[in-house]
C-alpha positions as CSV (number, residue, x, y, z in Angstrom):
1,M,-0.1,0.0,0.0
2,L,1.3,3.5,-1.0
3,K,0.6,5.0,2.5
4,N,2.6,2.0,4.1
5,R,5.6,2.5,1.8
6,Y,5.6,6.2,2.5
7,F,5.5,5.7,6.2
8,Y,8.5,3.6,6.1
9,L,10.5,5.9,4.0
10,Y,9.6,8.9,6.3
11,A,10.3,6.9,9.5
12,L,13.7,5.7,8.1
13,M,14.6,9.5,7.2
14,M,13.4,10.5,10.8
15,T,15.5,8.0,12.5
16,A,18.5,8.9,10.3
17,V,18.1,12.7,11.4
18,V,17.6,11.8,15.1
19,V,20.7,9.5,15.0
20,A,22.8,11.9,13.3
21,S,21.8,14.7,15.5
22,N,22.6,12.7,18.5
23,V,26.1,12.1,17.1
24,L,26.7,15.5,16.0
25,V,25.7,17.3,19.2
26,Q,28.8,16.1,20.5
27,Y,31.0,18.1,18.4
28,P,31.0,21.9,18.8
29,L,31.7,24.3,16.2
30,S,35.3,25.7,15.9
31,G,36.4,29.2,15.4
32,T,35.0,32.7,16.4
33,L,32.4,35.0,14.8
34,A,32.3,38.8,15.8
35,G,34.6,37.8,18.7
36,I,32.3,35.0,20.0
37,N,33.8,31.6,20.6
38,L,31.4,29.4,18.6
39,A,32.3,26.3,20.6
40,D,30.6,28.1,23.5
41,I,27.2,28.3,21.9
42,L,26.8,25.8,19.1
43,T,27.2,22.2,18.0
44,W,26.8,20.7,14.6
45,G,23.7,19.0,15.9
46,A,21.8,22.5,15.9
47,F,22.2,22.3,12.0
48,T,20.8,18.7,11.4
49,Y,18.0,18.6,14.0
50,P,15.7,21.0,12.2
51,V,15.7,18.6,9.3
52,A,13.2,16.6,11.5
53,F,10.7,19.2,11.1
54,L,10.9,19.1,7.3
55,V,10.3,15.2,7.5
56,T,7.2,15.7,9.6
57,D,5.7,18.4,7.6
58,L,6.2,16.6,4.4
59,A,4.5,13.5,6.0
60,N,1.7,15.8,7.4
61,R,1.1,17.5,4.0
62,Q,0.9,14.2,2.1
63,F,-1.1,12.0,4.5
64,G,-2.2,14.1,7.3
65,P,-1.5,14.2,11.2
66,G,-2.1,10.7,12.0
67,L,0.9,9.4,9.9
68,A,3.1,12.4,10.8
69,R,2.6,11.6,14.6
70,R,3.5,7.9,13.9
71,V,6.6,9.1,12.1
72,V,7.4,11.2,15.2
73,L,7.0,8.4,17.6
74,V,9.5,6.2,15.6
75,G,12.1,9.1,15.9
76,F,11.5,9.4,19.6
77,V,11.9,5.6,20.2
78,A,15.2,5.7,18.3
79,G,16.3,9.1,19.7
80,V,15.6,8.1,23.5
81,G,17.0,4.5,22.9
82,L,20.2,6.0,21.5
83,S,20.5,8.7,24.1
84,W,19.8,6.4,27.1
85,F,22.8,4.5,26.4
86,T,25.2,7.1,24.9
87,A,24.5,10.2,27.3
88,P,23.6,10.9,30.9
89,H,19.9,9.8,31.6
90,R,18.9,13.5,32.3
91,I,20.0,14.4,28.7
92,A,18.1,11.4,27.4
93,I,15.0,12.5,29.3
94,A,15.3,16.1,28.1
95,S,16.0,15.3,24.5
96,G,13.1,12.7,24.2
97,S,10.7,14.9,26.0
98,A,11.5,18.0,23.9
99,F,11.6,16.2,20.6
100,L,8.2,14.5,21.1
101,I,6.3,17.6,22.4
102,G,8.0,20.0,19.9
103,Q,7.3,17.8,17.0
104,F,3.6,17.3,18.0
105,L,3.2,21.1,18.3
106,D,4.6,21.4,14.9
107,I,1.9,19.0,13.4
108,T,-0.8,20.7,15.2
109,V,0.3,24.1,14.0
110,F,0.9,22.8,10.4
111,N,-2.5,21.3,10.2
112,R,-4.3,24.3,11.3
113,L,-2.6,26.5,8.6
114,R,-2.3,23.9,5.9
115,R,-4.8,25.8,3.5
116,Q,-3.0,29.2,3.9
117,A,0.0,30.3,1.6
118,W,2.2,27.3,1.0
119,W,5.1,28.6,3.2
120,Q,3.0,29.6,6.1
121,A,2.3,26.2,7.6
122,P,5.9,24.6,7.5
123,L,7.6,28.0,8.7
124,A,5.0,28.7,11.6
125,G,5.1,24.8,12.6
126,S,8.8,24.6,12.6
127,L,9.3,27.9,14.6
128,A,6.7,27.1,17.2
129,G,8.1,23.5,17.5
130,S,11.7,24.6,17.7
131,A,11.0,27.2,20.3
132,L,9.3,24.8,22.6
133,D,11.8,22.1,21.8
134,T,14.6,24.5,22.8
135,M,13.2,25.6,25.9
136,M,12.0,22.2,27.1
137,F,15.6,20.5,26.2
138,F,17.8,23.1,27.8
139,S,15.6,23.6,30.8
140,F,15.1,19.8,31.6
141,A,18.9,19.3,31.0
142,F,20.5,22.0,32.8
143,A,18.2,24.3,34.8
144,P,18.5,23.6,38.7
145,L,14.6,23.4,38.8
146,F,14.8,20.2,37.0
147,V,17.4,18.4,39.2
148,V,14.8,15.6,39.7
149,F,15.8,14.4,36.3
150,G,19.5,14.0,37.4
151,P,22.3,15.9,38.8
152,N,23.1,19.4,37.8
153,D,26.0,20.1,35.4
154,P,28.5,22.6,37.2
155,F,29.9,23.9,33.9
156,A,26.5,24.7,32.5
157,L,25.6,26.6,35.5
158,E,28.6,28.8,35.7
159,Q,28.0,32.5,35.0
160,A,29.4,33.5,31.6
161,P,28.7,36.4,29.0
162,I,25.4,35.8,27.1
163,L,26.4,34.9,23.6
164,G,29.8,36.4,24.3
165,V,28.4,39.9,25.0
166,M,30.7,41.0,28.0
167,A,28.0,43.3,29.4
168,T,25.8,40.5,30.4
169,E,26.0,37.4,32.2
170,A,23.8,34.3,32.9
171,P,24.3,30.6,33.4
172,R,26.2,29.3,30.4
173,W,23.3,26.9,29.4
174,I,21.2,30.2,28.6
175,S,23.8,30.9,25.8
176,W,23.6,27.4,24.6
177,A,19.8,27.7,24.1
178,L,19.9,30.9,22.5
179,G,22.6,29.9,20.0
180,D,20.8,26.6,19.5
181,F,17.5,28.4,18.7
182,S,19.2,30.9,16.4
183,A,20.6,28.0,14.3
184,K,17.3,26.4,14.2
185,I,15.5,29.4,13.0
186,T,18.1,29.8,10.1
187,V,18.0,26.1,9.1
188,G,14.0,26.4,9.3
189,L,14.1,29.2,6.7
190,V,16.5,27.2,4.5
191,M,14.3,24.1,4.8
192,L,11.6,26.0,3.1
193,L,13.5,25.5,-0.2
194,P,13.3,21.7,-0.4
195,Y,9.8,21.9,1.0
196,G,8.7,24.1,-1.9
197,A,10.5,22.1,-4.3
198,L,8.8,18.9,-3.3
199,M,5.3,20.2,-3.0
200,S,4.4,19.3,-6.8
201,V,5.9,15.8,-6.1
202,L,4.5,14.8,-2.6
203,R,0.9,15.9,-3.1
204,P,-1.8,15.7,-0.3
205,M,-4.1,12.6,-0.5
206,P,-7.5,13.6,-1.8
207,T,-9.3,12.9,1.3
208,L,-7.2,15.7,3.1
209,N,-8.7,18.4,0.7
210,A,-5.6,20.5,1.5
211,R,-2.8,22.5,-0.4
């Protein structure tokens, strides 16, 4: 059945994105930008993770929110399973929770806007999902309030200039979150290009009556 074949394809792509992001998040960027040490605010995982929203949006556009949620659940299981054995359990909990809720928010926003201009649904969905994902992950992973998930990371809690701006200071994880979200916004905008290019190929099923 066509729908099942596409589900396996989307699930495979989602798994690949989640696994790649879990690996690349261990590698900070090198060099400086405007005097800011990029290793303090970004890892390569920040650039691969937003591709998950593209996969979710394409599945949602073609087959609707039901199949898209199934694809997200596959990515959730793959992500948590990998993180549980390769990272501290607090990071695994934060990563899995943020991924699941952020992707489900993306699906909801996309579905409500799917009849608007072609770019509005994927852009609004990915931005909303990325914002919630970033807030949840960095809070659960590093904020002292969520120590119930695991011990605090002293390095993440050290006071440091926010994004390298010397006049401001906050716990280092705040800069990580801001840098991560900035990267997700940038990649989310870039992902509109492949989404637009694939619109004529991956058309919605007739029962969706959508763009």
